[in-house]
C-alpha positions as CSV (number, residue, x, y, z in Angstrom):
1,M,30.0,-9.7,8.9
2,P,30.9,-8.5,5.3
3,F,28.1,-7.5,3.0
4,A,27.5,-9.7,-0.1
5,M,27.2,-6.5,-2.1
6,S,31.0,-6.2,-1.9
7,L,31.2,-9.1,-4.4
8,F,28.7,-7.7,-7.0
9,D,29.7,-6.8,-10.5
10,T,27.8,-4.5,-12.8
11,A,25.0,-6.9,-13.6
12,E,24.2,-7.7,-9.9
13,W,24.2,-4.0,-9.1
14,G,21.9,-3.3,-12.0
15,V,19.4,-5.9,-10.8
16,L,19.5,-4.7,-7.2
17,L,19.0,-1.0,-8.2
18,L,16.1,-2.1,-10.5
19,W,14.5,-3.8,-7.5
20,F,14.9,-0.7,-5.3
21,A,13.3,1.4,-8.0
22,A,10.4,-1.2,-8.4
23,V,9.8,-1.3,-4.7
24,L,10.1,2.4,-3.8
25,S,8.6,4.1,-6.9
26,P,4.9,3.1,-6.3
27,M,5.0,4.1,-2.6
28,I,6.7,7.4,-3.4
29,Y,4.2,8.1,-6.1
30,A,1.3,7.3,-3.7
31,V,2.7,9.7,-1.1
32,R,3.4,12.5,-3.5
33,T,0.0,12.3,-5.2
34,K,-1.8,11.6,-2.0
35,T,-3.4,8.5,-3.5
36,S,-3.9,5.1,-1.8
37,L,-0.7,4.0,0.0
38,A,-2.2,0.5,0.3
39,M,-2.3,0.2,-3.5
40,G,1.2,1.7,-3.7
41,I,2.5,-1.0,-1.3
42,T,0.6,-3.7,-3.2
43,V,2.2,-2.6,-6.5
44,S,5.6,-2.4,-4.8
45,V,5.4,-6.0,-3.6
46,L,4.2,-7.2,-7.0
47,L,6.9,-5.4,-9.0
48,G,9.6,-6.4,-6.5
49,A,8.6,-10.0,-7.1
50,V,8.7,-9.5,-10.9
51,V,12.3,-8.2,-10.6
52,Q,13.2,-11.3,-8.6
53,V,11.8,-13.5,-11.4
54,L,13.9,-11.5,-13.8
55,W,17.0,-12.2,-11.7
56,A,16.2,-16.0,-12.0
57,V,16.1,-15.6,-15.8
58,F,19.4,-13.8,-15.8
59,Y,20.9,-16.4,-13.5
60,S,19.9,-19.2,-15.9
61,W,21.6,-17.3,-18.7
62,G,24.7,-16.9,-16.7
63,W,24.5,-13.1,-16.6
64,V,24.5,-12.9,-12.7
65,E,26.2,-15.1,-10.2
66,Y,25.1,-13.9,-6.8
67,W,21.6,-13.8,-5.2
68,V,21.6,-10.0,-5.0
69,W,19.1,-9.8,-2.0
70,Y,21.3,-11.6,0.5
71,D,21.9,-8.4,2.5
72,F,18.2,-7.6,2.6
73,V,16.6,-10.9,3.8
74,L,16.0,-11.7,7.4
75,I,18.5,-14.1,8.9
76,P,17.8,-14.5,12.7
77,V,21.4,-15.1,13.8
78,R,22.5,-11.7,12.4
79,S,19.3,-9.7,13.3
80,T,21.0,-8.4,16.5
81,M,23.7,-6.7,14.5
82,P,22.9,-3.0,13.9
83,E,24.1,-3.2,10.3
84,F,21.3,-5.7,9.6
85,W,18.4,-4.1,11.4
86,H,17.1,-2.9,8.1
87,T,16.2,-6.5,7.2
88,L,13.3,-6.4,9.7
89,I,11.6,-4.3,7.0
90,S,13.4,-5.0,3.7
91,A,12.6,-8.8,4.0
92,G,8.9,-7.9,3.7
93,F,9.4,-6.7,0.1
94,L,11.1,-9.9,-1.0
95,H,9.6,-13.3,-1.9
96,S,10.9,-16.6,-3.3
97,Q,11.1,-16.2,-7.1
98,N,9.9,-19.8,-7.4
99,D,6.6,-19.2,-5.6
100,M,4.5,-16.5,-7.3
101,M,1.3,-18.0,-5.9
102,H,2.5,-17.0,-2.5
103,V,3.1,-13.5,-3.8
104,L,-0.4,-13.5,-5.3
105,G,-1.9,-14.5,-2.0
106,N,-0.2,-11.6,-0.2
107,V,-1.2,-9.1,-3.0
108,I,-4.9,-10.1,-2.6
109,I,-4.8,-9.4,1.1
110,L,-2.8,-6.2,0.8
111,A,-5.2,-4.8,-1.8
112,L,-8.6,-6.1,-0.6
113,V,-8.0,-5.6,3.1
114,G,-5.5,-2.8,2.9
115,V,-7.5,-0.3,0.9
116,P,-10.6,-0.2,3.1
117,L,-8.4,-0.3,6.2
118,E,-6.6,2.8,4.9
119,Q,-9.9,4.5,4.4
120,R,-10.7,3.8,8.0
121,L,-7.3,4.9,9.4
122,G,-6.1,7.5,7.0
123,T,-2.9,7.2,5.1
124,K,-0.4,8.1,7.8
125,R,-1.9,5.8,10.4
126,F,-2.2,3.1,7.8
127,G,1.5,3.4,7.0
128,I,2.3,3.1,10.7
129,I,0.2,0.0,11.3
130,Y,1.6,-1.6,8.1
131,L,5.2,-1.2,9.5
132,L,4.1,-2.5,12.9
133,G,2.7,-5.6,11.4
134,L,5.7,-6.1,9.2
135,M,8.1,-5.7,12.1
136,G,5.9,-7.8,14.4
137,G,6.2,-10.6,11.9
138,S,10.0,-10.3,11.7
139,I,10.3,-10.2,15.5
140,G,7.9,-13.1,15.9
141,W,10.0,-15.2,13.5
142,I,13.3,-14.3,15.3
143,A,11.9,-15.1,18.7
144,F,11.2,-18.7,17.7
145,N,14.2,-19.2,15.4
146,A,17.0,-17.2,17.1
147,G,19.7,-19.6,16.1
148,S,18.7,-20.1,12.5
149,Y,20.8,-19.2,9.5
150,T,18.0,-19.8,7.1
151,P,16.8,-16.6,5.2
152,A,13.2,-15.5,5.8
153,L,11.4,-13.3,3.5
154,G,7.9,-12.3,2.4
155,A,5.1,-9.8,3.0
156,S,2.9,-12.3,4.8
157,G,3.6,-10.9,8.3
158,A,2.5,-7.5,7.2
159,A,-0.6,-8.9,5.4
160,F,-1.6,-10.8,8.5
161,G,-1.0,-7.6,10.4
162,L,-3.6,-5.8,8.3
163,L,-6.1,-8.6,9.2
164,G,-5.3,-8.2,12.9
165,A,-5.6,-4.4,12.8
166,Y,-8.9,-4.5,11.0
167,L,-10.3,-7.1,13.4
168,A,-9.2,-4.8,16.3
169,G,-10.8,-1.7,14.9
170,W,-13.8,-2.5,12.8
171,P,-14.6,-6.2,13.0
172,K,-18.2,-5.8,11.6
173,D,-17.1,-4.2,8.4
174,E,-17.9,-6.2,5.2
175,I,-15.2,-6.2,2.5
176,P,-15.2,-8.1,-0.9
177,F,-12.9,-11.1,-0.5
178,P,-12.4,-14.3,-2.5
179,L,-13.1,-17.2,0.0
180,L,-15.6,-19.7,-1.4
181,L,-17.0,-16.9,-3.5
182,I,-15.9,-13.3,-4.3
183,R,-18.4,-11.4,-2.2
184,P,-18.5,-9.2,0.9
185,W,-17.5,-11.0,4.0
186,P,-17.4,-9.7,7.6
187,V,-13.9,-8.8,8.7
188,V,-14.3,-10.8,11.9
189,F,-14.9,-14.0,9.8
190,I,-12.0,-13.4,7.4
191,A,-9.5,-12.5,10.1
192,L,-10.3,-15.2,12.5
193,L,-10.4,-17.8,9.7
194,Y,-6.9,-16.9,8.6
195,F,-5.6,-16.6,12.1
196,G,-7.1,-19.9,13.2
197,L,-5.8,-21.8,10.2
198,E,-2.3,-20.3,10.8
199,L,-2.3,-21.3,14.5
200,M,-3.2,-24.8,13.5
201,R,-0.5,-25.0,10.9
202,A,2.1,-23.6,13.3
203,F,1.2,-26.2,16.0
204,T,1.3,-29.0,13.4
205,T,4.7,-27.9,12.2
206,M,6.1,-27.7,15.8
207,E,4.7,-31.1,16.7
208,S,6.1,-32.8,13.6
209,G,9.4,-31.1,13.7
210,V,9.4,-30.9,9.9
211,S,9.6,-27.4,8.4
212,S,6.7,-26.5,6.0
213,G,8.9,-23.8,4.3
214,I,6.4,-21.2,5.5
215,A,7.1,-18.7,8.4
216,H,4.0,-19.4,10.4
217,M,5.3,-17.6,13.5
218,A,5.9,-14.5,11.4
219,H,2.3,-14.5,10.3
220,I,1.1,-14.9,13.9
221,G,3.5,-12.2,15.1
222,G,2.4,-9.7,12.6
223,F,-1.3,-10.4,13.4
224,I,-0.8,-10.0,17.1
225,A,1.4,-6.9,17.0
226,A,-1.0,-5.0,14.7
227,Y,-4.1,-6.2,16.7
228,A,-2.6,-5.1,20.0
229,L,-1.4,-1.7,18.8
230,L,-4.2,-0.7,16.5
231,P,-6.2,1.1,19.2
232,L,-3.2,3.3,20.0
233,V,-2.5,4.1,16.3
234,A,-6.1,4.8,15.5
235,K,-6.7,7.1,18.5
236,G,-7.9,10.4,17.2
237,G,-8.3,9.1,13.7
238,P,-10.9,10.0,11.1
239,V,-13.3,7.1,12.0
240,E,-14.4,6.0,15.4
241,L,-13.3,2.5,16.5
242,G,-16.0,-0.1,16.2
243,V,-18.4,2.0,14.2
244,V,-21.0,-0.1,12.4
245,D,-21.9,1.2,9.0
246,G,-21.1,-1.8,6.8
247,G,-17.6,-0.7,5.9
248,P,-16.1,1.9,3.5
249,S,-17.8,0.4,0.5
250,H,-21.2,0.3,2.1
251,R,-23.8,2.9,1.0
252,D,-24.0,4.6,4.5
253,A,-20.3,5.0,4.7
254,V,-20.0,6.2,1.1
255,T,-22.8,8.8,1.8
256,A,-21.0,9.9,5.0
257,E,-17.7,10.3,3.1
258,R,-19.5,12.3,0.3
259,R,-21.0,14.6,2.9
260,R,-17.6,15.1,4.6
261,M,-16.0,15.9,1.2
262,K,-18.8,18.3,0.2
263,S,-18.4,20.2,3.5
264,Q,-14.7,20.7,2.8
265,M,-14.9,21.6,-0.9
266,V,-13.9,25.1,-1.8
267,D,-16.6,27.4,-3.3
268,M,-15.8,27.8,-7.0
269,A,-17.4,31.2,-7.0
270,T,-14.5,32.5,-5.0
271,L,-11.9,31.3,-7.5
272,Q,-10.3,32.1,-10.8
273,D,-9.6,29.3,-13.2
274,P,-5.9,28.2,-13.4
275,W,-5.3,29.7,-16.8
276,T,-6.7,33.1,-15.9
277,E,-4.7,33.0,-12.6
278,Q,-1.5,32.8,-14.7
279,G,-2.6,35.5,-17.2
280,I,-3.2,33.0,-20.0
281,P,-6.5,32.7,-22.0
282,I,-8.4,29.5,-21.4
283,P,-7.9,27.1,-24.3
284,K,-10.9,27.3,-26.6
285,H,-11.7,23.6,-26.4
286,L,-11.9,23.8,-22.5
287,R,-14.0,27.0,-22.2
288,T,-17.4,25.2,-22.0
289,A,-16.1,22.6,-19.6
290,M,-14.4,25.1,-17.4
291,K,-17.5,27.3,-17.3
292,N,-19.7,24.4,-16.3
293,L,-17.1,23.4,-13.6
294,M,-17.1,26.9,-12.2
295,Q,-20.9,27.4,-12.2
296,A,-22.5,24.0,-11.7
297,S,-20.2,21.8,-9.6
298,D,-21.4,22.1,-6.0
299,E,-21.7,18.3,-5.8
300,P,-18.6,16.1,-5.5
301,E,-19.7,13.8,-8.3
302,T,-20.3,16.7,-10.7
303,R,-17.1,18.4,-9.9
304,T,-15.2,15.1,-10.3
305,A,-16.8,14.5,-13.7
306,W,-15.9,18.0,-15.1
307,M,-12.4,17.8,-13.8
308,E,-11.9,14.4,-15.3
309,H,-13.0,15.8,-18.7
310,I,-10.6,18.8,-18.4
311,A,-7.7,16.5,-17.2
312,N,-8.2,14.2,-20.2
313,T,-8.2,17.0,-22.8
314,G,-6.1,19.8,-21.2
315,V,-2.4,20.4,-20.6
316,C,-0.6,22.3,-17.9
317,P,-0.5,26.1,-18.6
318,H,3.0,26.2,-17.2
319,C,4.8,23.4,-19.0
320,D,2.3,21.8,-21.4
321,A,2.5,18.4,-19.6
322,P,-0.8,16.4,-19.5
323,L,-3.1,17.2,-16.7
324,G,-4.2,14.7,-14.1
325,M,-6.9,14.6,-11.4
326,V,-6.5,13.6,-7.8
327,V,-9.2,13.2,-5.2
328,R,-8.5,14.3,-1.7
329,S,-10.6,14.7,1.4
330,S,-11.4,18.3,0.4
331,G,-12.5,17.3,-3.1
332,P,-11.0,16.6,-6.5
333,R,-8.2,18.7,-7.9
334,L,-6.5,19.3,-11.2
335,Q,-2.8,18.7,-11.1
336,C,0.1,18.9,-13.5
337,S,1.3,15.3,-14.2
338,A,4.9,16.4,-14.5
339,N,5.2,18.6,-11.4
340,A,2.5,19.3,-8.9
341,E,4.2,22.6,-8.1
342,H,3.3,23.8,-11.6
343,L,-0.4,23.4,-11.1
344,E,-2.6,22.1,-8.3
345,W,-6.0,23.7,-8.5
346,P,-7.9,24.5,-6.4
347,K,-5.3,24.9,-3.7
348,A,-6.0,23.9,-0.2
């Protein structure tokens, strides 16, 4: 089967490459800076949808002719062809450009459920469970629509996968979620409510024989796959399965995380500041802040506050790029915003 990309002109290639950049950049940034992958994926899904809306505008102006994502959506009849196996994943970063409310619904789940789940699992395990939910949704849709030529797309399978995984691992966690009110709700309530409603919608659609335009079986497939495989993925992870402490945002969990971080933080008394390390005088306007950081920052909050101040007012001693601050399991660190290899202090 020929690829639609063989028909693209410069405008179509430009839009497609812009979409790749919009989807990949936030995730790459999250991995490189060791910040939240869940938020990186959330931004990727949102920016990808914005590019799709931009394509619709260009199409109305006559600048583009082809729907540039045809080679990246999931079409069941071609899913057995090796050259289209990538669509099991790529379709999860595409949405209908005419249904931004659907995008918003997925973004809410990815952010509000994904971030605390990542805190429970750790970044690598979270990335694995996200892919499993995404692929479970794609396989679930193919299983019930093997002969279909209709494109399927959307992050809903992965979003439901996050709900299934959280239910399997820490059902008693409470996370802020906008149901009737924006307030903390037990994960078991949120997950079973969504799953139950989706089962009901799927059965209604099958009985009526009229398509709702929503891939209900993809949602169910993603939920079941992540629910079933979460215990294997989470085995040996940072948080024991089923632990009851209210969730990552709860006071007990926050206190426990603070204690873990403090136990792993490097002793500042054993270090030289990053300017002295490179044989450069500390900038005059940073001397007081650096002195306080070196002498009075045994607590994670104090160290974070002084590092934020230095990051906001200092520049990299190697390339003069602005400084940034990243928080890792071993505490906050100063980092060059242009290239982490220039400065990452204190080192692990």
